[in-house]
N, CA, C and O of each residue as an XYZ file, in Angstrom:
636
protein
N      18.913    -10.585      9.218
C      18.696    -10.265      7.813
C      17.284     -9.692      7.665
O      16.319    -10.272      8.161
N      17.173     -8.567      6.990
C      15.857     -7.933      6.841
C      15.047     -8.632      5.752
O      15.609     -9.210      4.822
N      13.713     -8.574      5.879
C      12.864     -9.214      4.877
C      13.060     -8.555      3.509
O      13.427     -7.384      3.413
N      12.812     -9.322      2.473
C      12.954     -8.840      1.100
C      11.929     -7.748      0.808
O      10.758     -7.876      1.165
N      12.370     -6.690      0.167
C      11.462     -5.614     -0.214
C      10.507     -6.117     -1.294
O      10.898     -6.834     -2.215
N       9.258     -5.725     -1.154
C       8.237     -6.092     -2.131
C       7.771     -4.846     -2.866
O       8.061     -3.717     -2.468
N       7.044     -5.080     -3.942
C       6.563     -3.985     -4.773
C       5.085     -4.175     -5.072
O       4.582     -5.297     -5.139
N       4.400     -3.045     -5.249
C       2.950     -3.043     -5.425
C       2.562     -1.973     -6.428
O       3.306     -1.022     -6.669
N       1.394     -2.144     -7.003
C       0.744     -1.096     -7.783
C      -0.578     -0.835     -7.076
O      -1.363     -1.752     -6.833
N      -0.809      0.441     -6.749
C      -2.039      0.805     -6.049
C      -2.775      1.837     -6.897
O      -2.210      2.846     -7.319
N      -4.050      1.552     -7.133
C      -4.871      2.403     -7.999
C      -5.713      3.374     -7.185
O      -6.223      3.044     -6.115
N      -5.842      4.577     -7.723
C      -6.723      5.575     -7.151
C      -7.287      6.421     -8.277
O      -6.590      6.727     -9.244
N      -8.540      6.795     -8.150
C      -9.108      7.731     -9.117
C      -8.602      9.117     -8.738
O      -8.774      9.542     -7.596
N      -7.978      9.831     -9.677
C      -7.375     11.117     -9.322
C      -8.382     12.154     -8.825
O      -7.998     13.107     -8.147
N      -9.660     11.981     -9.153
C     -10.667     12.900     -8.616
C     -10.910     12.630     -7.129
O     -11.380     13.512     -6.410
N     -10.590     11.405     -6.658
C     -10.698     11.067     -5.232
C      -9.399     11.386     -4.483
O      -9.413     12.042     -3.441
N      -8.279     10.908     -5.036
C      -6.982     11.136     -4.412
C      -5.906     10.886     -5.458
O      -5.807      9.782     -5.992
N      -5.101     11.896     -5.754
C      -4.100     11.817     -6.829
C      -2.683     11.827     -6.270
O      -2.477     12.024     -5.072
N      -1.720     11.613     -7.143
C      -0.319     11.709     -6.743
C      -0.005     13.125     -6.273
O       0.836     13.308     -5.392
N      -0.669     14.132     -6.848
C      -0.475     15.508     -6.381
C      -0.977     15.672     -4.950
O      -0.358     16.371     -4.147
N      -2.100     15.025     -4.632
C      -2.616     15.057     -3.262
C      -1.621     14.402     -2.306
O      -1.356     14.922     -1.222
N      -1.073     13.260     -2.715
C      -0.114     12.570     -1.856
C       1.137     13.426     -1.663
O       1.686     13.484     -0.563
N       1.585     14.084     -2.718
C       2.749     14.961     -2.597
C       2.464     16.085     -1.588
O       3.323     16.447     -0.784
N       1.261     16.618     -1.649
C       0.878     17.726     -0.764
C       0.829     17.295      0.700
O       1.310     18.020      1.571
N       0.245     16.105      0.986
C       0.078     15.677      2.383
C       1.247     14.830      2.907
O       1.436     14.723      4.118
N       2.020     14.239      2.017
C       3.184     13.445      2.423
C       2.886     11.988      2.696
O       3.516     11.103      2.118
N       1.932     11.732      3.572
C       1.535     10.362      3.929
C       0.026     10.339      4.085
O      -0.569     11.276      4.618
N      -0.593      9.254      3.615
C      -2.060      9.156      3.658
C      -2.481      7.712      3.914
O      -1.897      6.790      3.346
N      -3.495      7.503      4.768
C      -4.070      6.159      4.906
C      -4.779      5.760      3.604
O      -5.503      6.566      3.019
N      -4.573      4.532      3.161
C      -5.180      4.045      1.908
C      -6.548      3.456      2.237
O      -6.724      2.238      2.253
N      -7.509      4.332      2.498
C      -8.835      3.925      2.953
C      -9.708      3.426      1.808
O      -9.438      3.676      0.633
N     -10.752      2.722      2.188
C     -11.833      2.393      1.272
C     -11.668      1.151      0.427
O     -12.515      0.883     -0.425
N     -10.612      0.381      0.629
C     -10.456     -0.852     -0.151
C     -11.468     -1.866      0.366
O     -11.463     -2.221      1.545
N     -12.338     -2.329     -0.533
C     -13.390     -3.273     -0.143
C     -13.364     -4.513     -1.041
O     -14.395     -4.958     -1.546
N     -12.181     -5.044     -1.221
C     -11.970     -6.286     -1.941
C     -11.087     -7.149     -1.055
O     -10.038     -6.696     -0.596
N     -11.496     -8.374     -0.813
C     -10.769     -9.218      0.140
C      -9.335     -9.502     -0.291
O      -8.431     -9.504      0.544
N      -9.113     -9.740     -1.579
C      -7.761    -10.044     -2.041
C      -6.842     -8.837     -1.838
O      -5.710     -8.987     -1.379
N      -7.332     -7.639     -2.183
C      -6.543     -6.417     -1.984
C      -6.316     -6.181     -0.492
O      -5.214     -5.825     -0.075
N      -7.366     -6.382      0.310
C      -7.242     -6.229      1.766
C      -6.181     -7.180      2.324
O      -5.351     -6.786      3.143
N      -6.219     -8.428      1.872
C      -5.259     -9.414      2.357
C      -3.830     -9.028      2.007
O      -2.913     -9.243      2.800
N      -3.637     -8.455      0.814
C      -2.292     -7.996      0.443
C      -1.808     -6.930      1.409
O      -0.668     -6.971      1.872
N      -2.685     -5.969      1.712
C      -2.287     -4.914      2.639
C      -2.080     -5.468      4.045
O      -1.097     -5.137      4.708
N      -2.987     -6.292      4.488
C      -2.958     -6.791      5.868
C      -1.821     -7.783      6.101
O      -1.146     -7.731      7.129
N      -1.611     -8.687      5.139
C      -0.719     -9.821      5.370
C       0.656     -9.704      4.713
O       1.622    -10.298      5.191
N       0.747     -8.948      3.630
C       1.969     -8.994      2.823
C       2.773     -7.701      2.782
O       3.995     -7.746      2.640
N       2.122     -6.558      2.903
C       2.848     -5.297      2.788
C       3.685     -5.037      4.032
O       3.278     -5.317      5.159
N       4.877     -4.488      3.779
C       5.787     -4.143      4.863
C       6.257     -2.710      4.672
O       6.348     -2.224      3.545
N       6.555     -2.039      5.772
C       7.059     -0.673      5.706
C       8.283     -0.646      4.790
O       9.191     -1.466      4.924
N       8.292      0.307      3.859
C       9.403      0.454      2.925
C       9.174     -0.202      1.576
O       9.945      0.027      0.644
N       8.119     -1.024      1.449
C       7.814     -1.608      0.145
C       7.524     -0.499     -0.861
O       6.958      0.536     -0.508
N       7.912     -0.720     -2.108
C       7.683      0.255     -3.168
C       6.267      0.178     -3.712
O       5.681     -0.900     -3.804
N       5.722      1.346     -4.074
C       4.365      1.434     -4.612
C       4.381      2.252     -5.897
O       4.872      3.380     -5.918
N       3.845      1.680     -6.958
C       3.574      2.435     -8.181
C       2.194      3.048     -8.008
O       1.215      2.325     -7.824
N       2.102      4.368     -8.064
C       0.846      5.091     -7.837
C       0.163      5.247     -9.192
O       0.647      5.962    -10.070
N      -0.966      4.566     -9.344
C      -1.672      4.446    -10.620
C      -2.973      5.237    -10.583
O      -3.783      5.063     -9.673
N      -3.174      6.105    -11.569
C      -4.451      6.814    -11.708
C      -5.365      5.989    -12.609
O      -4.998      5.644    -13.733
N      -6.564      5.676    -12.104
C      -7.548      4.915    -12.880
C      -8.767      5.786    -13.145
O      -8.945      6.841    -12.536
N      -9.591      5.327    -14.057
C     -10.855      6.006    -14.366
C     -10.638      7.488    -14.664
O     -11.281      8.355    -14.072
N      -9.716      7.764    -15.598
C      -9.407      9.134    -15.991
C      -9.054      9.137    -17.482
O      -9.009      8.079    -18.109
N      -8.806     10.305    -18.044
C      -8.519     10.403    -19.484
C      -7.320      9.557    -19.896
O      -7.366      8.874    -20.919
N      -6.249      9.598    -19.107
C      -5.049      8.818    -19.417
C      -4.674      7.992    -18.191
O      -3.851      8.412    -17.378
N      -5.291      6.801    -18.063
C      -4.917      5.953    -16.930
C      -3.460      5.525    -17.056
O      -2.954      5.293    -18.154
N      -2.806      5.428    -15.915
C      -1.419      4.992    -15.934
C      -0.723      5.260    -14.615
O      -1.345      5.668    -13.634
N       0.585      5.023    -14.612
C       1.409      5.217    -13.424
C       1.880      6.663    -13.416
O       2.484      7.136    -14.379
N       1.598      7.357    -12.323
C       1.912      8.779    -12.217
C       2.978      9.087    -11.174
O       3.512     10.196    -11.151
N       3.293      8.139    -10.324
C       4.284      8.419     -9.300
C       4.717      7.185     -8.555
O       4.255      6.072     -8.806
N       5.632      7.424     -7.618
C       6.155      6.359     -6.777
C       5.902      6.754     -5.327
O       6.099      7.901     -4.924
N       5.464      5.771     -4.569
C       5.222      5.952     -3.139
C       5.848      4.762     -2.431
O       6.472      3.905     -3.058
N       5.672      4.722     -1.119
C       6.135      3.563     -0.370
C       5.165      3.283      0.762
O       4.459      4.171      1.239
N       5.149      2.031      1.176
C       4.327      1.650      2.314
C       4.959      2.288      3.544
O       6.141      2.088      3.825
N       4.149      3.066      4.280
C       4.672      3.863      5.391
C       4.218      3.372      6.766
O       4.608      3.949      7.781
N       3.403      2.321      6.815
C       2.972      1.778      8.108
C       2.641      0.304      7.940
O       2.463     -0.193      6.828
N       2.564     -0.368      9.061
C       2.014     -1.720      9.034
C       0.496     -1.587      8.934
O      -0.050     -0.501      9.132
N      -0.165     -2.660      8.634
C      -1.622     -2.645      8.453
C      -2.337     -2.393      9.776
O      -1.899     -2.826     10.842
N      -3.463     -1.670      9.667
C      -4.333     -1.437     10.814
C      -5.762     -1.284     10.304
O      -5.963     -1.038      9.115
N      -6.757     -1.426     11.177
C      -8.150     -1.377     10.720
C      -8.487     -0.044     10.041
O      -8.128      1.025     10.533
N      -9.180     -0.130      8.909
C      -9.640      1.046      8.171
C     -10.762      1.700      8.982
O     -11.816      1.089      9.159
N     -10.564      2.921      9.476
C     -11.595      3.540     10.319
C     -12.891      3.853      9.572
O     -13.936      4.003     10.204
N     -12.846      3.954      8.252
C     -14.069      4.291      7.505
C     -15.116      3.189      7.588
O     -16.300      3.454      7.379
N     -14.702      1.946      7.890
C     -15.675      0.854      8.003
C     -16.617      1.062      9.181
O     -17.720      0.516      9.191
N     -16.202      1.838     10.168
C     -17.000      2.059     11.375
C     -17.827      3.348     11.316
O     -18.674      3.576     12.178
N     -17.588      4.186     10.309
C     -18.237      5.496     10.222
C     -19.526      5.401      9.420
O     -19.498      5.217      8.204
N     -20.649      5.529     10.106
C     -21.949      5.325      9.461
C     -22.182      6.247      8.268
O     -22.894      5.875      7.336
N     -21.597      7.437      8.281
C     -21.810      8.385      7.183
C     -20.820      8.206      6.034
O     -20.930      8.880      5.010
N     -19.858      7.305      6.198
C     -18.854      7.071      5.163
C     -19.422      6.173      4.061
O     -20.200      5.259      4.334
N     -19.029      6.441      2.827
C     -19.444      5.557      1.726
C     -18.772      4.184      1.849
O     -19.143      3.241      1.150
N     -17.785      4.082      2.741
C     -17.091      2.813      2.961
C     -17.545      2.107      4.243
O     -16.915      1.141      4.673
N     -18.623      2.581      4.849
C     -19.149      1.966      6.070
C     -19.502      0.505      5.815
O     -20.030      0.158      4.759
N     -19.207     -0.343      6.791
C     -19.564     -1.756      6.720
C     -20.281     -2.109      8.024
O     -19.660     -2.185      9.084
N     -21.573     -2.319      7.933
C     -22.397     -2.577      9.116
C     -21.984     -3.855      9.848
O     -22.266     -4.002     11.037
N     -21.320     -4.777      9.149
C     -20.911     -6.034      9.784
C     -19.568     -5.928     10.507
O     -19.188     -6.842     11.239
N     -18.861     -4.841     10.310
C     -17.557     -4.653     10.949
C     -17.749     -4.080     12.347
O     -18.598     -3.216     12.569
N     -16.951     -4.573     13.281
C     -16.969     -4.033     14.641
C     -15.542     -3.698     15.044
O     -14.587     -4.179     14.433
N     -15.398     -2.870     16.076
C     -14.064     -2.537     16.592
C     -13.340     -3.811     17.053
O     -12.123     -3.930     16.916
N     -14.110     -4.755     17.600
C     -13.520     -6.003     18.087
C     -13.155     -6.942     16.942
O     -12.185     -7.695     17.027
N     -13.948     -6.887     15.863
C     -13.681     -7.736     14.700
C     -13.775     -6.909     13.421
O     -14.764     -6.990     12.692
N     -12.740     -6.112     13.156
C     -12.737     -5.322     11.921
C     -12.622     -6.242     10.707
O     -11.993     -7.298     10.770
N     -13.228     -5.830      9.624
C     -13.161     -6.624      8.381
C     -12.153     -6.046      7.395
O     -11.625     -6.774      6.555
N     -11.882     -4.750      7.487
C     -11.083     -4.061      6.471
C      -9.854     -3.412      7.095
O      -9.926     -2.773      8.144
N      -8.732     -3.596      6.420
C      -7.453     -3.075      6.904
C      -6.831     -2.198      5.831
O      -7.163     -2.300      4.650
N      -5.924     -1.336      6.264
C      -5.241     -0.453      5.333
C      -3.804     -0.264      5.778
O      -3.425     -0.662      6.879
N      -3.014      0.345      4.917
C      -1.674      0.805      5.259
C      -1.606      2.289      4.922
O      -2.390      2.791      4.116
N      -0.671      2.975      5.540
C      -0.388      4.346      5.137
C       0.580      4.290      3.970
O       1.453      3.425      3.906
N       0.411      5.227      3.049
C       1.268      5.311      1.876
C       1.970      6.663      1.907
O       1.335      7.696      2.120
N       3.292      6.650      1.694
C       4.079      7.874      1.735
C       4.590      8.259      0.361
O       4.962      7.400     -0.439
N       4.607      9.556      0.092
C       5.065     10.083     -1.190
C       6.575      9.875     -1.340
O       7.338     10.093     -0.399
N       6.995      9.448     -2.545
C       8.416      9.369     -2.891
C       8.711     10.386     -3.990
O       9.536     11.281     -3.804
N       8.031     10.250     -5.148
C       8.218     11.227     -6.221
C       7.153     11.069     -7.299
O       6.577      9.997     -7.481
N       6.911     12.158     -7.999
C       6.080     12.105     -9.201
C       6.978     11.686    -10.353
O       8.168     12.001    -10.366
N       6.416     10.985    -11.308
C       7.186     10.638    -12.497
C       7.355     11.881    -13.362
O       6.509     12.776    -13.347
N       8.454     11.932    -14.118
C       8.674     13.040    -15.044
C       7.546     13.105    -16.060
O       7.103     14.185    -16.451
N       7.094     11.946    -16.477
C       5.943     11.827    -17.384
C       5.221     10.544    -16.995
O       5.862      9.540    -16.685
N       3.885     10.570    -17.009
C       3.143      9.349    -16.667
C       3.485      8.206    -17.625
O       3.906      8.424    -18.761
N       3.294      7.000    -17.136
C       3.433      5.811    -17.984
C       2.012      5.345    -18.270
O       1.392      4.693    -17.430
N       1.485      5.680    -19.466
C       0.090      5.364    -19.772
C      -0.165      3.858    -19.854
O       0.730      3.077    -20.178
N      -1.401      3.471    -19.553
C      -1.798      2.069    -19.644
C      -1.518      1.510    -21.037
O      -1.090      0.362    -21.160
N      -1.749      2.291    -22.081
C      -1.480      1.813    -23.447
C      -0.007      1.426    -23.608
O       0.298      0.416    -24.242
N       0.896      2.206    -23.048
C       2.325      1.889    -23.104
C       2.608      0.609    -22.321
O       3.367     -0.250    -22.770
N       1.993      0.494    -21.151
C       2.169     -0.712    -20.322
C       1.671     -1.937    -21.081
O       2.332     -2.975    -21.101
N       0.502     -1.811    -21.705
C      -0.040     -2.943    -22.480
C       0.892     -3.332    -23.624
O       0.989     -4.507    -23.980
N       1.574     -2.347    -24.195
C       2.520     -2.617    -25.274
C       3.710     -3.452    -24.833
O       4.439     -3.985    -25.669
N       3.910     -3.568    -23.537
C       5.002     -4.372    -22.985
C       4.484     -5.564    -22.185
O       5.191     -6.109    -21.338
N       3.254     -5.958    -22.461
C       2.612     -7.049    -21.698
C       3.412     -8.341    -21.775
O       3.509     -9.064    -20.784
N       3.991     -8.645    -22.944
C       4.757     -9.891    -23.057
C       5.959     -9.875    -22.118
O       6.238    -10.867    -21.445
N       6.672     -8.748    -22.073
C       7.851     -8.640    -21.210
C       7.451     -8.655    -19.729
O       8.189     -9.171    -18.889
N       6.284     -8.089    -19.415
C       5.815     -8.058    -18.025
C       5.358     -9.434    -17.559
O       5.382     -9.728    -16.364
N       4.943    -10.274    -18.497
C       4.533    -11.638    -18.169
C       3.051    -11.746    -17.880
O       2.394    -10.767    -17.527
N       2.537    -12.956    -18.036
C       1.096    -13.165    -17.865
C       0.663    -13.093    -16.416
O      -0.533    -13.037    -16.131
N       1.633    -13.094    -15.476
C       1.264    -12.965    -14.067
C       1.077    -11.505    -13.650
O       0.726    -11.240    -12.500
N       1.303    -10.553    -14.560
C       1.124     -9.140    -14.230
C      -0.360     -8.808    -14.301
O      -0.940     -8.737    -15.385
N      -0.970     -8.605    -13.132
C      -2.426     -8.510    -13.018
C      -3.021     -7.305    -13.748
O      -4.166     -7.371    -14.196
N      -2.278     -6.216    -13.878
C      -2.845     -5.014    -14.510
C      -3.237     -5.269    -15.956
O      -4.240     -4.729    -16.423
N      -2.479     -6.068    -16.664
C      -2.768     -6.321    -18.073
C      -3.525     -7.626    -18.303
O      -3.815     -7.984    -19.445
N      -3.843     -8.327    -17.235
C      -4.605     -9.568    -17.349
C      -6.085     -9.241    -17.517
O      -6.623     -8.401    -16.795
N      -6.730     -9.890    -18.446
C      -8.164     -9.669    -18.688
C      -8.968     -9.961    -17.422
O      -8.740    -10.962    -16.743
N      -9.905     -9.076    -17.122
C     -10.815     -9.283    -16.009
C     -10.277     -8.897    -14.641
O     -11.000     -8.983    -13.649
N      -9.017     -8.471    -14.570
C      -8.456     -8.090    -13.277
C      -8.809     -6.640    -12.963
O      -8.482     -5.733    -13.729
N      -9.482     -6.427    -11.826
C      -9.894     -5.082    -11.455
C      -9.462     -4.713    -10.035
O     -10.025     -3.806     -9.422
N      -8.470     -5.418     -9.528
C      -8.017     -5.149     -8.164
C      -7.401     -3.760     -8.048
O      -6.793     -3.259     -8.993
N      -7.566     -3.145     -6.881
C      -6.997     -1.818     -6.650
C      -5.599     -1.896     -6.028
O      -4.891     -0.891     -5.968
N      -5.207     -3.069     -5.573
C      -3.877     -3.295     -5.016
C      -3.330     -4.550     -5.683
O      -3.890     -5.637     -5.537
N      -2.223     -4.391     -6.421
C      -1.678     -5.502     -7.193
C      -0.219     -5.747     -6.838
O       0.540     -4.788     -6.693
N       0.194     -6.996     -6.695
C       1.619     -7.267     -6.493
C       2.393     -7.031     -7.792
O       1.881     -7.251     -8.890
N       3.624     -6.585     -7.639
C       4.519     -6.342     -8.768
C       5.843     -7.003     -8.413
O       6.341     -6.821     -7.302
N       6.422     -7.767     -9.333
C       7.723     -8.378     -9.063
C       8.818     -7.321     -9.228
O       8.591     -6.264     -9.817
N      10.002     -7.622     -8.700
C      11.135     -6.703     -8.844
C      11.454     -6.487    -10.329
O      11.768     -5.370    -10.741
N      11.374     -7.541    -11.119
C      11.632     -7.428    -12.563
C      10.583     -6.520    -13.234
O      10.936     -5.673    -14.054
N       9.312     -6.694    -12.889
C       8.249     -5.852    -13.450
C       8.433     -4.400    -13.022
O       8.257     -3.490    -13.832
N       8.787     -4.175    -11.755
C       9.037     -2.825    -11.223
C      10.099     -2.123    -12.081
O       9.899     -0.994    -12.528
N      11.232     -2.806    -12.304
C      12.331     -2.212    -13.083
C      11.891     -1.936    -14.512
O      12.183     -0.870    -15.054
N      11.194     -2.877    -15.124
C      10.735     -2.699    -16.502
C       9.773     -1.523    -16.604
O       9.891     -0.696    -17.508
N       8.822     -1.449    -15.679
C       7.845     -0.355    -15.719
C       8.517      0.999    -15.530
O       8.194      1.948    -16.244
N       9.445      1.106    -14.586
C      10.101      2.397    -14.375
C      11.023      2.763    -15.537
O      11.297      3.942    -15.762
N      11.501      1.767    -16.273
C      12.306      2.044    -17.471
C      11.458      2.668    -18.578
O      12.000      3.263    -19.509
N      10.121      2.536    -18.484
C       9.225      3.110    -19.488
C       8.944      4.590    -19.232
O       8.323      5.253    -20.062
N       9.393      5.111    -18.096
C       9.140      6.514    -17.765
C       9.697      7.420    -18.867
O      10.868      7.325    -19.237
N       8.841      8.290    -19.377
C       9.254      9.238    -20.404
C       9.298      8.682    -21.822
O       9.660      9.395    -22.757
N       8.928      7.403    -21.990
C       8.925      6.800    -23.337
C       7.501      6.720    -23.838
O       6.575      6.523    -23.051
N       7.317      6.868    -25.114
C       5.992      6.782    -25.730
C       5.717      5.374    -26.168
O       4.648      5.094    -26.711
């Protein structure tokens, strides 16, 4: 019996890497995550084939812009070892890496983005365990339940 499929929301600033960029390249390593909880989700919990809601943050209309999937098992983020990278970590070594990532593969762009304001309007239905609408939550990788996944995708194209 295969493991249960999981779902995630992964945030990216579209000026750094957007759903259009992912569509163009097909698959991309999700580099630069420097939060232990987000790292642990990628390293310990994500499995190939898991669904990903691709979220644009820090832009005019933050929200979900596309769907992707986890395309690899976790492996050390190479940017932690690159001295010229903004994600360099002097304490990380090849023998003991501190940061891990997964590759993310393009599935599709949404017909219309699902803005954060729309998502917030459904916070009660999403439940208080939905980290995106929880006060003070700033993680770049968030777990999403199957019920939340279905509810969020049902909002596609709705105001």
